[in-house]
C-alpha positions as semicolon CSV with decimal commas, in nm:
position;residue;x (nm);y (nm);z (nm)
1;X;-11,024;1,305;-15,284
2;X;-10,801;1,090;-15,016
3;X;-10,557;0,993;-15,302
4;X;-10,533;1,374;-15,404
5;X;-10,441;1,468;-15,036
6;X;-10,164;1,214;-15,026
7;X;-10,001;1,330;-15,332
8;X;-10,003;1,717;-15,197
9;X;-9,887;1,615;-14,865
10;X;-9,621;1,391;-15,013
11;X;-9,493;1,701;-15,271
12;X;-9,509;1,908;-14,973
13;X;-9,254;1,711;-14,761
14;X;-9,046;1,655;-15,049
15;X;-9,010;2,030;-15,126
16;X;-8,948;2,100;-14,758
17;X;-8,649;1,861;-14,743
18;X;-8,466;1,976;-15,048
19;X;-8,518;2,344;-14,937
20;X;-8,395;2,235;-14,565
21;X;-8,069;2,024;-14,752
22;X;-7,963;2,337;-14,946
23;X;-7,931;2,572;-14,650
24;X;-7,601;2,694;-14,668
25;X;-7,607;2,862;-14,348
26;X;-7,401;3,186;-14,380
27;X;-7,127;3,266;-14,666
28;X;-6,937;3,613;-14,650
29;X;-6,825;3,708;-14,934
30;X;-6,612;3,967;-14,872
31;X;-6,793;4,193;-14,620
32;X;-6,705;4,299;-14,288
33;X;-6,951;4,161;-14,035
34;X;-6,920;4,334;-13,676
35;X;-7,064;4,160;-13,370
36;X;-7,087;4,399;-13,135
37;X;-7,039;4,339;-12,769
38;X;-7,363;4,178;-12,607
39;X;-7,449;4,081;-12,947
40;X;-7,560;3,730;-12,990
41;X;-7,516;3,615;-13,354
42;X;-7,666;3,250;-13,413
43;X;-7,623;3,056;-13,740
44;X;-7,884;2,762;-13,632
45;X;-7,851;2,536;-13,972
46;X;-7,574;2,544;-14,260
47;X;-7,211;2,658;-14,186
48;X;-7,012;2,971;-14,197
49;X;-6,826;2,981;-14,500
50;X;-6,561;3,302;-14,542
51;X;-6,447;3,398;-14,888
52;X;-6,353;3,686;-15,112
53;X;-6,512;3,878;-15,370
54;X;-6,220;3,946;-15,565
55;X;-6,119;4,247;-15,409
56;X;-6,233;4,215;-15,031
57;X;-6,208;3,921;-14,792
58;X;-6,444;3,809;-14,559
59;X;-6,392;3,931;-14,165
60;X;-6,570;3,908;-13,873
61;X;-6,478;4,204;-13,602
62;X;-6,571;3,993;-13,299
63;X;-6,655;4,161;-12,954
64;X;-7,004;3,965;-12,908
65;X;-7,074;3,585;-12,930
66;X;-7,122;3,412;-13,213
67;X;-7,313;3,055;-13,192
68;X;-7,266;2,830;-13,484
69;X;-7,447;2,492;-13,496
70;X;-7,203;2,348;-13,805
71;X;-6,875;2,388;-13,988
72;X;-6,680;2,725;-14,008
73;X;-6,444;2,715;-14,305
74;X;-6,215;3,003;-14,437
75;X;-6,188;3,003;-14,813
76;X;-6,063;3,392;-14,891
77;X;-5,793;3,410;-15,102
78;X;-5,580;3,602;-14,879
79;X;-5,322;3,424;-14,680
80;X;-5,349;3,678;-14,398
81;X;-5,715;3,651;-14,362
82;X;-5,764;3,429;-14,072
83;X;-6,151;3,564;-14,058
84;X;-6,144;3,741;-13,716
85;X;-6,014;4,096;-13,713
86;X;-5,842;4,209;-13,387
87;X;-5,801;3,802;-13,258
88;X;-5,586;3,887;-12,998
89;X;-5,784;4,148;-12,791
90;X;-6,010;3,847;-12,670
91;X;-6,352;4,016;-12,628
92;X;-6,543;3,755;-12,840
93;X;-6,661;3,419;-12,808
94;X;-6,722;3,144;-13,042
95;X;-6,974;2,869;-12,927
96;X;-6,950;2,571;-13,098
97;X;-7,301;2,385;-13,009
98;X;-7,403;2,140;-13,247
99;X;-7,536;1,828;-13,218
100;X;-7,388;1,657;-13,457
101;X;-6,987;1,648;-13,582
102;X;-6,853;2,005;-13,692
103;X;-6,551;2,120;-13,846
104;X;-6,320;2,378;-13,823
105;X;-6,129;2,360;-14,184
106;X;-5,956;2,624;-14,428
107;X;-5,856;2,599;-14,822
108;X;-5,501;2,680;-14,784
109;X;-5,170;2,630;-14,573
110;X;-5,178;2,991;-14,453
111;X;-5,563;3,097;-14,406
112;X;-5,670;2,898;-14,124
113;X;-5,915;3,077;-13,865
114;X;-5,787;3,249;-13,562
115;X;-5,995;3,269;-13,297
116;X;-6,069;3,468;-12,985
117;X;-6,228;3,254;-12,735
118;X;-6,367;2,933;-12,823
119;X;-6,577;2,748;-12,649
120;X;-6,730;2,338;-12,734
121;X;-7,024;2,295;-12,568
122;X;-7,160;1,986;-12,403
123;X;-7,310;1,730;-12,650
124;X;-7,089;1,921;-12,934
125;X;-6,805;1,710;-13,137
126;X;-6,588;1,967;-13,319
127;X;-6,288;1,837;-13,523
128;X;-5,968;1,992;-13,712
129;X;-5,958;1,764;-13,951
130;X;-5,610;1,625;-14,120
131;X;-5,387;1,904;-14,277
132;X;-5,588;2,214;-14,142
133;X;-5,492;2,402;-13,847
134;X;-5,658;2,661;-13,616
135;X;-5,525;2,918;-13,329
136;X;-5,694;3,052;-13,000
137;X;-5,538;3,307;-12,872
138;X;-5,819;3,357;-12,580
139;X;-5,928;3,068;-12,328
140;X;-5,997;2,743;-12,528
141;X;-6,305;2,601;-12,275
142;X;-6,408;2,203;-12,392
143;X;-6,712;2,058;-12,222
144;X;-6,784;1,875;-12,529
145;X;-6,541;1,659;-12,739
146;X;-6,244;1,863;-12,973
147;X;-6,037;1,628;-13,233
148;X;-5,734;1,679;-13,378
149;X;-5,753;1,429;-13,659
150;X;-5,424;1,244;-13,721
151;X;-5,362;1,086;-14,103
152;X;-5,292;0,690;-14,159
153;X;-4,907;0,678;-14,191
154;X;-4,748;0,887;-14,505
155;X;-5,046;1,086;-14,528
156;X;-5,107;1,472;-14,497
157;X;-5,003;1,630;-14,162
158;X;-5,234;1,578;-13,857
159;X;-5,496;1,849;-13,763
160;X;-5,287;2,133;-13,564
161;X;-5,396;2,351;-13,307
162;X;-5,207;2,626;-13,132
163;X;-5,341;2,798;-12,837
164;X;-5,186;3,148;-12,678
165;X;-5,410;3,129;-12,354
166;X;-5,561;2,880;-12,108
167;X;-5,779;2,521;-12,212
168;X;-6,056;2,446;-11,948
169;X;-6,339;2,248;-11,912
170;X;-6,505;1,901;-11,826
171;X;-6,473;1,806;-12,204
172;X;-6,257;1,585;-12,373
173;X;-5,964;1,679;-12,617
174;X;-5,840;1,444;-12,818
175;X;-5,527;1,430;-13,039
């Protein structure tokens, strides 16, 4: 009887780990997500991936706060799509609050993410990899670690960050 319970327990643990490991987070395939003022949208596990459905391109109209504990990637096929609509009105905030390394990335040279206000929380490590870029139009607050990754000599260009406002915080910005 003990053997049956042991096998059942191992099977349940195995299935739980497979389900958890496959959690993709949020994949936006061409929809517009509206996060209104005062709203807190939390992606606790998995990443946010922005895509196109062939006609429409994923967008977020951010007037509230988006908490993300993993990566954010723009794969939309429209070169002018930078994920966030109204990215210059500065009424929304993205907070990177994961415990591991988080990556800001995109699939082409022109569809880089363009943010309003960004905060990298204490204990978080966010990076922009080689050859990738991001723009922050509002306040960039770094209380954790933000890295712009540089390549080895002769490789792709280094990560790029454009900030059109202020930089604040007590963390590290490493280039």
